[in-house]
Structures are given as structure tokens and as C-alpha cells.
C-alpha angles and dihedrals in degrees: 000000000000137000133205117235112239101170139351132208126193115212123215091260092055096257111142119215122191136193108223130190118220134186118306093023096290114151127200137180115230138176111242121227123199123018127347122289130214130222111276093028117131114229132186115241121230139178091205108103091198098053107139105168101112125304115337136167111236115210115173113226127208108251091238094055117103103216092192092069119088 
């Protein structure tokens, strides 16, 4: 699954947060890993906080959530 970056915010410690739009108008806030992203950029979503292959949007999932279900 991917999301489209709408806006980014850089915190004082250097952490970058982004608002992403997903299918059906859903919006989420994610922590970006890797280099900076720009509005309109498509990013893959991950629940791995240590993902380092390019820019990804980290969204922690509750351990009881089945991410394969729609």
C-alpha cells in the first residue's frame, strides 16, 4: 500500500512527520524514514520502524490488527 504526501513537518529533534492521503480519502500521520519527501510524492507504508530502503512512511500497527484485511 502507498500514500501520497500532503504535508510534512520537521520536529526539533529532526524527526519528520507527514500527513498522507490513502485510498477512499483516508488520511494518516506517519513518521518518515530515509530522506525528505515532497508533497505529491508517493511513499510505501511500513510497520517496520527500522526500514531503511529509501523513503518510507512508518505507521505502527497494533499487534492484533491483521494488515492483510481490507
